C-alpha positions in Angstrom: 72.8 142.8 75.2 72.4 139.1 74.7 75.4 137.4 76.5 74.3 133.8 75.9 76.8 131.7 74.0 76.0 129.2 71.4 77.2 125.6 72.2 80.5 124.7 70.6 80.0 122.5 67.6 81.8 121.0 64.6 85.6 120.8 64.6 85.9 122.6 67.9 84.3 119.6 69.8 86.9 117.2 71.0 84.9 114.0 70.6 86.0 111.3 73.1 85.7 108.5 70.6 88.1 110.3 68.2 90.6 110.9 71.0 90.5 107.1 71.9 91.0 106.2 68.2 94.0 108.5 68.0 95.5 107.0 71.2 94.9 103.5 69.9 96.7 104.4 66.7 99.5 105.9 68.7 100.0 102.6 70.6 99.9 100.7 67.2 102.6 102.9 65.8 104.7 102.7 68.9 104.5 98.9 68.9 105.5 98.7 65.2 108.3 101.2 65.1 109.1 102.6 68.5 108.9 106.2 69.8 112.0 107.3 67.8 110.3 106.6 64.5 106.8 107.8 65.5 105.4 110.9 63.7 102.2 112.8 64.1 101.5 112.3 60.4 101.8 108.5 60.8 99.3 108.5 63.7 96.9 110.8 61.9 96.9 108.5 58.8 96.5 105.4 60.9 93.6 106.9 62.9 92.0 108.2 59.7 92.0 111.9 60.8 93.8 115.1 59.9 96.9 116.2 61.8 94.9 119.2 63.1 92.8 116.8 65.1 96.0 115.7 67.0 97.2 119.3 67.6 93.8 120.3 69.0 94.4 117.7 71.7 98.1 117.7 72.3 100.8 120.3 71.8 103.2 117.8 70.3 104.2 114.2 69.9 105.6 113.7 73.4 102.3 114.7 75.1 100.3 112.4 72.9 102.7 109.5 73.5 102.7 109.9 77.3 98.9 110.0 77.4 98.7 106.8 75.3 101.3 105.1 77.5 99.6 106.2 80.7 96.4 104.4 79.5 98.3 101.2 79.5 100.2 101.6 82.8 98.4 103.9 85.3 95.2 102.4 86.8 92.1 104.5 87.5 90.6 105.0 91.0 92.4 103.7 94.1 93.8 100.3 95.1 91.4 98.0 96.8 91.3 98.3 100.6 91.0 94.7 102.1 92.2 95.8 105.6 95.4 93.7 105.2 98.6 95.0 103.5 99.5 91.6 101.9 96.1 91.2 100.4 96.1 94.8 99.3 99.4 94.4 97.5 98.3 91.2 95.9 95.1 92.8 94.6 97.1 95.8 93.4 99.6 93.6 91.5 96.8 91.5 90.0 95.1 94.7 88.8 98.4 96.1 87.4 99.2 93.0 85.5 95.7 92.4 84.2 95.6 96.0 82.9 98.5 95.7 80.4 96.9 92.6 78.8 97.3 94.6 75.7 100.0 92.7 73.9 101.5 95.9 72.5 102.8 96.8 76.0 105.4 94.1 75.8 106.9 95.8 72.7 106.3 99.4 73.7 107.6 99.6 77.3 111.1 98.1 76.8 111.7 100.3 73.7 110.4 103.4 75.6 112.7 102.8 78.6 115.7 102.3 76.2 114.8 105.6 74.5 114.7 107.5 77.8 118.4 106.8 78.1 119.0 108.8 74.9 116.4 111.6 75.5 116.4 113.6 78.7 113.1 115.2 77.6 111.5 111.8 77.2 112.9 110.6 80.5 111.5 113.5 82.4 108.1 113.1 80.7 108.0 109.4 81.4 108.9 110.1 85.1 106.3 112.8 85.6 103.4 111.4 83.5 103.8 107.6 83.9 106.2 106.5 86.7 105.2 109.1 89.4 101.4 108.7 89.0 101.8 104.9 89.1 103.9 105.0 92.2 101.5 107.5 93.9 98.6 105.1 93.1 100.5 102.2 94.7 101.7 104.2 97.7 98.0 104.6 98.8 98.0 101.0 100.0 101.2 101.5 102.1 99.9 104.7 103.6 96.7 102.8 104.7 98.9 100.1 106.3 100.8 102.7 108.2 97.6 104.2 109.4 96.4 100.8 110.6 99.7 100.2 112.4 100.7 97.2 110.2 104.0 98.8 109.2 106.2 101.6 110.4 106.2 104.9 108.5 109.7 104.5 107.0 109.7 106.3 103.7 113.0 104.9 102.4 111.8 101.3 103.0 108.4 101.9 101.4 110.1 103.4 98.4 112.3 100.3 98.1 109.1 98.1 98.4 107.6 100.1 95.5 110.7 99.5 93.4 110.4 95.8 94.1 106.8 95.6 93.1 107.5 97.3 89.8 110.8 95.8 88.9 110.4 92.1 89.8 107.4 91.4 87.6 109.1 93.4 84.8 112.2 91.3 85.2 110.1 88.0 85.1 108.4 88.9 81.9 110.9 91.0 80.0 114.2 89.4 80.9 113.2 85.8 81.6 110.4 85.8 79.1 108.0 84.2 81.5 104.6 85.0 82.7 103.2 86.5 85.9 100.9 84.1 87.7 98.3 85.7 89.9 98.0 82.7 92.3 101.6 82.0 92.9 104.1 84.5 91.6 102.3 87.7 92.7 101.2 86.1 96.0 104.8 85.2 96.9 106.0 88.7 95.9 103.3 90.3 98.1 104.2 88.1 101.1 108.0 88.8 100.5 107.5 92.6 100.5 105.3 92.6 103.6 107.8 90.4 105.5 110.6 92.8 104.6 108.7 95.8 105.8 107.7 94.1 109.1 
């Protein structure tokens, strides 16, 4: 009996370029109307595909939205390892704040955070799919510093430092409407966090 299988072709192939087009359309729709008004039909029309193309990739709207958001907020790979915690944090912050250069993020993230207050399901998805992976990525730099003996292994203090690194730039840009400067603002924040931990 011939057990060889024919390669998958046609509609069964999840083409990466089509996935990216759908995620880009999702971000467009989130920026225009927010997560509450988003529909799979809207995204499919905007991406120029059928709704079936979306459901082959994600079980529902929430999964699609979370993957799109994670593309804006969760970096690939690991933080740079300079051998010094302050420099590591600065490099990490620069990378994080270069990544969401996409202007849609300024409209999407505040709306999404507000919506999590009304939807426990969305709040849980945001925590597990976006916030937790981003914190885990940043935590790598602190674990390295503990291993080098730069700081003590104090989990509560490190968690507070992670809160500061996420919330302070968000406050600068969202509440004060300012910009994050790599040379001054992020450098001062990096030094402040390291001084507090030491």
